[in-house]
C-alpha positions in Angstrom: 30.2 -11.1 28.7 31.4 -13.5 26.0 29.2 -15.8 24.0 29.6 -19.5 24.8 29.4 -21.8 21.8 28.0 -25.3 22.3 30.6 -27.9 22.9 30.8 -30.2 19.9 33.6 -32.6 19.4 34.9 -34.4 16.3 32.9 -35.4 13.2 30.0 -36.6 15.3 29.6 -33.2 16.8 29.6 -31.6 13.4 27.1 -34.0 12.0 24.8 -33.3 15.0 25.2 -29.6 14.5 24.4 -29.9 10.8 21.3 -32.1 11.5 20.0 -29.6 14.1 20.5 -26.7 11.7 18.7 -28.5 8.9 15.8 -29.5 11.1 15.3 -26.0 12.5 15.6 -24.3 9.2 13.3 -26.7 7.3 10.8 -26.7 10.1 10.7 -22.9 10.3 10.4 -22.7 6.5 7.6 -25.3 6.5 5.7 -23.5 9.3 5.9 -20.1 7.7 4.9 -21.5 4.3 1.8 -23.2 5.7 0.9 -20.1 7.6 1.1 -17.8 4.5 -0.5 -20.3 2.1 -3.5 -20.8 4.4 -4.1 -17.1 4.7 -3.1 -15.9 1.3 -6.0 -14.5 -0.9 -6.7 -16.3 -4.1 -8.8 -13.4 -5.5 -7.8 -10.0 -6.8 -7.2 -7.2 -4.4 -7.1 -7.4 -0.7 -5.9 -3.9 0.0 -5.8 -0.7 -2.0 -3.7 -1.0 -5.1 -2.7 -4.7 -4.6 -4.7 -5.7 -7.7 -2.4 -3.5 -9.8 0.6 -5.5 -8.8 -1.3 -8.6 -9.6 -1.5 -7.8 -13.3 1.5 -5.5 -13.8 3.9 -8.3 -14.5 1.7 -10.2 -16.9 1.2 -7.0 -18.9 4.9 -6.1 -18.8 3.8 -2.9 -17.2 5.8 0.1 -16.2 4.5 1.4 -12.8 5.2 4.7 -11.1 8.8 5.6 -10.0 11.1 3.9 -9.6 9.5 1.3 -11.9 10.6 -1.8 -9.9 12.1 -3.6 -12.9 13.4 -6.7 -11.1 10.1 -7.2 -9.3 8.1 -6.8 -12.6 10.4 -9.4 -14.3 9.9 -11.9 -11.4 6.2 -11.0 -11.3 5.9 -11.9 -14.9 7.7 -15.2 -14.4 5.4 -16.2 -11.5 2.3 -15.2 -13.6 3.2 -18.0 -16.0 2.9 -20.7 -13.3 0.4 -23.4 -14.4 -1.8 -23.4 -11.3 -3.9 -21.0 -9.3 -5.5 -17.7 -10.4 -3.3 -14.9 -11.6 -3.8 -13.1 -8.3 -2.8 -16.2 -6.3 0.3 -16.8 -8.4 1.6 -13.2 -7.9 0.7 -13.3 -4.2 2.7 -16.5 -4.0 5.8 -14.6 -5.2 5.4 -12.4 -2.1 5.1 -15.5 0.1 8.2 -17.0 -1.3 10.2 -13.9 -0.6 8.7 -13.7 2.9 9.7 -17.3 3.8 13.2 -16.7 2.5 13.4 -13.6 4.6 12.3 -15.5 7.7 15.0 -18.1 7.0 17.7 -15.5 6.6 16.7 -13.8 9.9 17.0 -17.2 11.5 20.4 -17.8 10.0 21.6 -14.3 11.1 20.4 -14.9 14.7 21.9 -18.4 14.7 25.3 -17.0 13.9 24.9 -14.4 16.7 23.3 -16.6 19.5 24.9 -19.9 18.5 21.5 -21.5 19.1 19.3 -22.8 16.3 16.2 -23.0 18.5 16.5 -19.5 19.9 17.2 -18.2 16.4 13.9 -19.8 15.2 12.1 -18.0 18.0 13.5 -14.6 16.9 12.6 -15.3 13.3 9.1 -16.3 14.3 8.5 -12.8 15.8 9.0 -11.4 12.4 6.9 -14.0 10.6 3.8 -13.4 12.6 4.0 -9.7 13.0 1.0 -7.9 11.4 3.0 -5.7 9.0 5.3 -8.5 7.6 2.5 -11.0 7.5 0.4 -8.7 5.3 3.3 -8.2 2.9 3.8 -12.0 2.8 0.3 -12.8 1.5 -0.3 -9.8 -0.9 1.4 -8.9 -4.2 3.8 -6.0 -4.2 7.6 -5.3 -4.0 7.6 -5.0 -0.2 8.3 -8.7 0.5 11.1 -8.8 -2.0 12.7 -5.7 -0.5 12.6 -7.4 3.0 14.4 -10.4 1.5 17.2 -8.2 0.1 17.6 -6.3 3.3 18.1 -9.6 5.1 20.3 -11.1 2.4 22.8 -8.1 2.5 23.0 -8.2 6.3 23.5 -12.0 6.2 26.4 -11.7 3.8 28.0 -8.8 5.6 27.8 -10.6 9.0 29.3 -13.7 7.5 32.1 -11.6 6.1 32.9 -10.3 9.5 33.2 -13.9 10.8 35.2 -15.1 7.8 38.9 -15.8 8.6 40.1 -14.4 5.3 39.0 -13.3 1.9 36.3 -10.9 0.8 33.9 -13.4 -0.9 31.0 -12.7 1.4 31.6 -8.9 1.0 31.4 -9.2 -2.8 28.3 -11.3 -2.5 26.8 -8.6 -0.3 27.6 -6.0 -3.0 26.0 -8.0 -5.8 22.9 -8.6 -3.6 22.7 -4.9 -2.9 22.9 -4.0 -6.6 20.1 -6.4 -7.3 18.0 -4.9 -4.5 18.1 -1.6 -6.3 15.9 -3.2 -9.0 13.1 -3.4 -6.4 13.2 -0.5 -4.0 15.5 2.5 -4.4 14.9 3.1 -0.7 17.7 0.6 -0.3 20.0 3.6 -0.8 19.6 4.2 2.9 21.7 1.2 3.6 24.7 2.4 1.6 26.3 4.6 4.4 26.1 1.7 6.8 27.7 -0.7 4.3 30.6 1.7 3.6 31.1 2.3 7.3 31.2 -1.5 8.0 33.6 -2.2 5.1 36.0 0.6 6.2 36.0 -0.6 9.8 36.6 -4.2 8.8 39.2 -3.5 6.1 40.1 0.1 5.4 41.8 -0.9 2.1 39.1 -3.1 0.7 37.9 -0.5 -1.8 41.4 0.0 -3.2 41.9 -3.6 -4.3 41.5 -4.4 -8.0 39.1 -7.2 -7.4 36.9 -5.0 -5.3 36.8 -2.3 -8.0 35.9 -4.9 -10.6 33.0 -6.2 -8.5 31.8 -2.6 -7.9 31.8 -2.0 -11.6 29.9 -5.2 -12.1 27.4 -4.0 -9.6 26.9 -0.7 -11.3 26.5 -2.5 -14.6 24.0 -4.8 -13.0 21.9 -2.0 -11.6 22.0 -0.1 -14.9 20.9 -3.3 -16.8 17.9 -3.7 -14.4 16.7 -0.2 -15.2 17.4 -0.8 -18.8 14.6 -3.3 -18.6 12.2 -0.3 -18.4 13.1 0.5 -22.1 12.3 -3.1 -23.0 9.0 -3.0 -21.2 8.0 0.2 -22.8 8.9 -1.1 -26.3 6.6 -4.2 -25.9 3.0 -4.1 -27.0 2.1 -3.7 -23.3 -1.5 -2.7 -22.4 -0.5 -0.8 -19.3 2.3 1.9 -19.1 2.0 4.5 -16.4 5.1 6.0 -17.9 6.7 5.4 -21.3 10.5 5.1 -21.1 11.9 5.7 -24.5 15.1 7.6 -23.9 17.7 8.3 -21.2 15.9 11.7 -20.7 12.7 9.9 -20.0 14.4 7.6 -17.5 16.0 10.5 -15.7 12.7 12.4 -15.5 11.1 9.2 -14.3 13.1 8.6 -11.1 16.5 10.4 -11.2 15.4 14.0 -11.1 13.1 16.1 -9.0 10.1 13.7 -8.9 12.0 10.9 -7.4 14.1 12.8 -4.9 11.2 14.9 -3.8 9.5 11.6 -3.0 12.6 10.3 -1.2 13.4 13.4 0.8 10.1 15.2 1.1 8.7 16.7 4.2 9.5 18.8 7.2 9.7 18.0 10.9 9.9 14.5 12.3 8.3 14.9 15.7 4.7 13.8 14.9 5.8 11.2 12.3 8.1 9.7 14.8 5.3 9.4 17.3 3.1 7.7 14.7 6.0 5.3 13.8 6.4 4.3 17.5 2.6 3.8 17.8 2.7 1.6 14.6 5.6 -0.5 16.1 3.7 -0.9 19.4 0.8 -2.3 17.5 3.1 -4.9 15.9 4.9 -6.1 19.0 3.2 -4.5 22.0 5.1 -2.6 24.7 7.2 -5.7 25.4 8.9 -5.1 22.1 10.4 -1.9 23.4 11.8 -3.7 26.4 13.4 -6.4 24.1 14.9 -3.7 21.9 16.5 -2.0 24.8 17.9 -5.3 26.1 19.0 -6.3 22.7 20.9 -3.2 21.9 22.8 -3.5 25.3 23.6 -7.2 24.7 24.5 -6.5 21.0 26.9 -3.7 21.9 28.6 -5.9 24.6 29.1 -8.8 22.2 29.3 -7.4 18.7 30.1 -3.7 18.8 30.8 -3.3 15.0 27.6 -5.0 14.1 25.7 -2.8 16.5 27.1 0.4 14.9 26.2 -0.9 11.5 22.6 -1.7 12.4 22.1 1.6 14.3 23.6 3.6 11.4 21.3 1.9 8.9 18.3 2.3 11.2 18.9 6.0 11.8 19.4 6.8 8.1 16.4 4.7 7.1 14.2 6.3 9.7 15.3 9.7 8.7 14.1 9.1 5.1 11.0 7.4 6.3 10.0 10.2 8.6 10.8 12.8 6.0 8.2 11.1 3.8 5.6 12.2 6.3 5.2 15.6 4.7 3.4 18.3 6.6 0.7 19.8 4.4 0.4 23.5 5.3 -2.8 23.7 3.3 -4.7 20.8 4.9 -2.9 21.1 8.2 -2.4 17.4 8.4 0.4 14.9 8.1 0.2 12.7 5.0 1.7 9.3 5.8 3.5 7.1 3.3 2.7 3.5 2.5 3.8 1.0 5.2 6.3 -0.8 2.9 8.7 2.0 3.5 9.0 1.2 7.2 9.5 -2.5 6.7 13.4 -2.4 6.5 13.6 -0.7 9.9 11.2 -3.3 11.3 13.5 -6.0 10.2 16.5 -4.4 12.0 14.5 -4.0 15.1 13.3 -7.6 14.9 16.9 -8.7 14.7 17.7 -6.8 17.9 14.6 -8.2 19.6 15.6 -11.7 18.5 19.0 -11.3 20.0 17.5 -10.1 23.2 15.6 -13.4 23.5 18.9 -15.0 24.3 19.5 -12.7 27.3 19.4 -15.4 29.9 21.6 -17.8 27.9 24.1 -15.1 26.9 24.6 -13.9 30.4 25.1 -17.4 32.0 28.6 -18.7 32.3 27.8 -22.0 34.0 27.9 -25.5 32.5 25.8 -26.9 29.7 22.9 -27.9 31.9 22.4 -24.4 33.2 22.7 -22.9 29.8 20.2 -25.4 28.5 17.8 -24.4 31.2 18.3 -20.8 30.3 17.6 -21.6 26.7 14.4 -23.4 27.7 13.2 -20.3 29.6 14.0 -18.1 26.6 12.1 -20.4 24.3 9.0 -20.4 26.6 9.1 -16.6 26.6 9.4 -16.3 22.8 6.8 -19.0 22.2 4.3 -17.0 24.4 5.1 -13.8 22.5 4.8 -15.4 19.1 1.6 -17.1 20.0 0.1 -13.9 21.2 1.1 -12.1 17.9 -0.3 -15.1 15.9 -3.7 -15.0 17.5 -3.9 -11.2 17.6 -3.2 -10.9 13.9 -4.8 -13.9 12.3 -8.2 -12.4 12.2 -6.9 -9.3 10.5 -5.2 -11.3 7.8 -8.3 -13.5 7.3 -10.2 -10.2 6.9 -7.9 -9.2 4.0 -8.5 -12.5 2.3 -12.3 -12.3 2.7 -12.3 -8.7 1.5 -10.4 -9.7 -1.6 -13.0 -12.4 -2.4 -15.9 -10.1 -2.0 -14.5 -7.1 -3.9 -13.3 -9.3 -6.7 -16.8 -10.9 -7.0 -18.4 -7.5 -7.1 -16.1 -6.3 -9.8 -17.0 -9.4 -11.8 -20.7 -8.7 -11.4 -20.4 -5.0 -12.5 -18.4 -5.9 -15.6 -20.8 -8.7 -16.5 -23.9 -6.6 -16.0 -22.9 -3.5 -17.9 -23.1 -3.2 -21.7 -19.9 -3.5 -23.8 -18.0 -0.5 -24.9 -18.4 1.6 -21.8 -16.0 3.3 -19.6 -15.7 2.8 -15.8 -14.6 5.8 -13.8 -12.9 4.4 -10.7 -14.0 6.1 -7.6 -11.0 5.0 -5.5 -7.5 3.8 -6.2 -8.4 0.2 -5.1 -11.5 0.1 -7.2 -9.6 1.3 -10.3 -7.0 -1.3 -9.7 -9.6 -4.1 -9.5 -11.2 -3.2 -12.8 -7.8 -2.9 -14.5 -6.9 -6.4 -13.2 -10.1 -7.8 -14.6 -9.4 -6.2 -18.0 -5.7 -6.7 -18.3 -5.0 -9.6 -16.0 -7.8 -12.1 -16.4 -8.5 -10.9 -20.0 -12.1 -12.0 -19.8 -14.1 -11.4 -23.0 -16.5 -9.0 -21.3 -13.7 -7.1 -19.6 -11.7 -6.7 -22.8 -14.4 -4.5 -24.3 -14.2 -2.1 -21.4 -11.9 0.8 -20.5 -11.1 1.9 -17.0 -10.0 5.5 -16.4 -7.7 6.2 -13.5 -9.4 8.0 -10.6 -6.2 10.0 -10.1 -6.4 11.3 -13.7 -9.8 12.8 -13.4 -9.8 13.8 -9.7 -8.0 16.8 -8.5 -7.5 17.0 -4.8 -8.7 19.9 -2.8 -5.2 20.9 -1.7 -4.0 21.1 -5.3 -7.0 23.3 -6.2 -6.0 25.7 -3.4 -2.5 25.8 -4.6 -3.8 26.9 -8.0 -5.5 29.8 -6.3 -9.1 28.6 -6.5 -11.4 29.9 -3.8 -13.4 26.7 -3.0 -16.3 26.3 -0.7 -15.9 23.2 1.4 -19.4 22.1 0.6 -18.8 22.4 -3.1 -16.9 19.1 -3.7 -17.2 19.2 -7.4 -15.0 22.3 -7.7 -12.1 20.1 -6.5 -12.3 17.9 -9.6 -11.3 18.3 -13.2 -14.0 16.7 -15.3 -13.0 18.2 -18.7 -11.6 14.8 -20.0 -14.8 13.1 -18.8 -16.9 15.6 -20.8 -14.8 14.9 -23.9 -15.2 11.2 -23.3 -19.0 11.4 -23.1 -19.1 13.4 -26.3 -17.4 10.5 -28.0 -14.0 12.1 -28.6 -10.9 10.0 -29.0 -8.7 10.8 -26.1 -5.2 9.6 -25.0 -5.5 9.5 -21.3 -3.0 7.7 -19.1 -1.8 4.1 -19.7 -4.8 3.1 -21.6 -5.6 4.9 -24.9 -9.3 5.0 -25.8 -9.2 3.9 -29.4 -11.5 1.1 -30.3 -14.6 0.2 -32.3 -16.8 1.6 -29.6 -15.3 5.1 -29.9 -18.1 7.7 -30.1 -20.6 5.3 -28.3 -19.1 5.3 -24.8 -21.3 5.0 -21.8 -19.8 6.2 -18.5 -20.5 4.4 -15.3 -19.4 5.4 -11.8 -20.2 4.4 -8.2 -22.6 6.3 -6.0 -20.1 8.3 -3.9 -19.4 10.3 -7.1 -23.0 11.0 -8.1 -22.8 14.4 -6.4 -19.6 15.2 -8.3 -21.1 14.2 -11.6 -24.2 16.3 -10.9 -22.0 19.3 -10.2 -20.1 18.5 -13.4 -23.2 18.8 -15.5 -24.0 15.2 -16.1 -27.5 13.7 -15.7 -27.3 10.1 -14.5 -29.6 7.2 -13.6 -28.9 4.4 -11.2 -28.3 0.7 -12.1 -28.7 -1.5 -9.1 -26.5 -4.6 -9.0 -26.3 -7.5 -6.6 -22.8 -8.9 -5.8 -21.2 -11.4 -3.4 -18.8 -14.2 -3.0 -21.4 -17.0 -2.2 -21.3 -16.2 1.5 -22.3 -12.6 1.7 -24.5 -10.5 -0.5 -24.6 -6.8 -0.8 -26.3 -4.3 -3.0 -24.3 -1.6 -4.7 -25.4 1.2 -6.9 -23.7 2.2 -10.2 -24.7 5.3 -12.0 -24.9 5.6 -15.8 -24.4 9.0 -17.5 -27.4 9.9 -19.7 -28.4 12.8 -21.9 -24.9 14.1 -22.6 -26.2 16.4 -25.3 -28.2 18.3 -22.7 -25.3 18.7 -20.3 -24.8 22.1 -18.8 -21.3 23.5 -18.5 -19.8 22.7 -15.1 -18.7 26.3 -14.6 -22.3 27.5 -15.0 -23.7 24.9 -12.6 -21.0 25.6 -9.9 -21.5 29.3 -10.2 -25.3 28.9 -9.8 -24.9 26.6 -6.9 -22.4 29.0 -5.2 -24.9 31.9 -5.7 -27.6 29.9 -4.0 -25.3 29.1 -1.1 -24.4 32.8 -0.7 -28.1 33.8 -0.6 -28.8 31.1 1.9 -26.1 32.2 4.2 -27.2 35.8 4.1 -30.7 34.7 5.1 -32.3 35.4 1.7 -34.0 32.0 1.9 -36.7 32.4 -0.7 -34.3 33.7 -3.3 -31.9 30.8 -2.6 -34.8 28.4 -3.0 -35.5 29.7 -6.5 -31.8 29.3 -7.5 -31.6 25.7 -6.3 -34.9 24.8 -7.9 -33.5 26.1 -11.2 -30.9 23.4 -11.0 -33.6 20.7 -10.5 -35.2 21.9 -13.7 -32.0 20.9 -15.5 -31.4 17.7 -13.5 -34.4 16.3 -11.6 -32.1 14.1 -9.5 -29.6 16.7 -8.6 -28.8 15.5 -5.1 -26.8 18.5 -3.8 -29.5 20.9 -5.1 -32.2 18.9 -3.5 -30.3 18.9 -0.2 -29.9 22.7 -0.2 -33.7 23.0 -1.0 -34.3 21.1 2.2 -32.0 23.6 4.0 -34.1 26.5 2.6 -37.3 24.9 3.8 -35.8 24.4 7.2 -34.8 28.1 7.3 -38.4 28.9 6.4 -39.7 26.8 9.3 -41.3 24.2 7.0 -39.7 21.1 8.7 -42.0 18.6 7.0 -40.9 19.7 3.5 -37.3 19.8 4.6 -37.5 16.2 5.9 -39.2 15.1 2.7 -36.4 16.7 0.6 -33.6 15.1 2.6 -35.2 11.7 2.6 -35.4 12.0 -1.2 -31.7 12.8 -1.3 -31.0 9.5 0.6 -33.0 7.6 -1.9 -30.8 9.0 -4.7 -27.6 8.7 -2.7 -28.0 6.1 0.1 -26.0 7.0 3.2 -25.3 10.6 2.1 -23.8 12.0 5.3 -25.0 15.7 5.0 -28.6 14.5 4.6 -28.3 12.1 7.6 -26.9 14.8 9.8 -29.4 17.4 8.7 -32.3 15.1 9.6 -31.1 15.1 13.1 -31.4 18.9 13.4 -35.2 18.9 12.9 -37.8 18.9 15.7 -39.5 15.6 16.3 -42.5 15.0 14.1 -45.8 15.1 15.9 -46.4 11.6 17.4 -42.8 10.4 17.0 -40.7 9.6 20.0 -37.4 9.2 18.0 -35.9 11.1 15.1 -32.7 10.8 13.1 -29.7 12.2 14.8 -27.0 14.5 13.3 -25.1 17.7 13.7 -25.2 19.4 10.3 -25.4 23.2 10.0 -25.0 25.4 7.0 -22.5 27.7 8.7 
């Protein structure tokens, strides 16, 4: 089979072709822009960690490896736009890159299919897919990475079609060097680029001009990462890592930490299954049919391009799947953020987009028959794109609504709490939101606050096991390191993470944390009292509970509390219920609202057959910690109270 180009003649034909190209490209860009702008959140957050990207550029921050210097630079420039909230302006950067990516996919497919309309259809599949759409409306380097993947492929394919000269190849090299300032995962494209260049022109790397361009690319990449030195030297309020020397830079991303992140993991069987399932959620089963047809058609028309895309896809997938590291301690697979799979999705979408032209490509008849085939193809792709659009629009709207609610709640918390306190973020997303309020919006009330990273005071259960700690699954507090929190409550000046606690409120810090962590703080020796707050975005209202640490001077050592708690558990499991009851009641003498101790007292009463007292204790736990799962489950194990037809359900047991 050979591709048939449309029959244009003379200047009129060229003008017609240019007009069609302009209309299709602008129309696609306008449609994608409207779609993303209408669904883009204007408030901070939206998904875990997004709020961090929304203030990172404004603060000239240095994030975790690899630092994303080019993205941070562009992020800062967009933060200076004179309209919209800071969160909206940085989200808008992602939308811009997403629209450019969609246009590039359309231009790549137009060069392959020689049909502007069909190319628009293929690009539309990418534009409305759930994964790409989410990256298009939320801050983060993923959308920029997608743009550079598309740009490099576009330049390389144009180079293959060029009658002479290596201008497009040099442009691809420069674009590739720039891309390394966003995602170093772009390294997975390097083998495919080298393969394509050698097959196209074996001597291209021996030419003086090529060597000069490659040196320029190395210098450009080095200059981008040199920006990390600049960011670190600025009076930035947020530095996850300080880069002050080449040794710091190497330790940051060039040594063990970065490469362990790039090539971590074991087998690829289970991760591959998960990847396939994720793809099927994006494009349904029909996507796999289109991929199979697209690879066959691609290979029959453009063999070298096919090998290039397949080589890139294989190398990229290998690294992606190796990220899914099998944890021998937890016996689970830990999956990486979805931005890592985005490049392979773009390659697969290109293949799918090419398959859309299956009827047109295979028809050798006249223009009328080819036009009819193109019309059929457009109907098919329109149906697929519409299905994806309606299937995904509610999910994207949910992200927007979630951002509005969570941002409003963060505002309410900061406004309601007294100045000079410290907020312990319970989850990564919560921490990011509070940091955004303090460093991004720079509200007066937020400036007086400090937010401590949840990852800096939590230690995961798996890491505790690695350290040889014999932990009881019921004893969650043993998996956390609260020594820094203890020093903080004592009023010490501490240097902890990107934010150093040195201000006029030092020594008078109050610590606030959300209700899921009350049990942990109880086990850590802190007595706390609740502060009820109302929050909402004008349409929905919810009640949240924030806990304030009180009586730090009376705090018991965490080790003593944990040992006492463990001793009570041991007695309870051996059936020495009355002795266990005394142990847990001693903890209540120290902290009258010790939720875990109260819960275990209920377990003791259940073991003694006093179901009414057990029920009373567990309901008390639920008043202190609403929705506490062990208490809810335990209530379901009790016999029905006399005169009651229904009781709480659950499946908790102490064993």
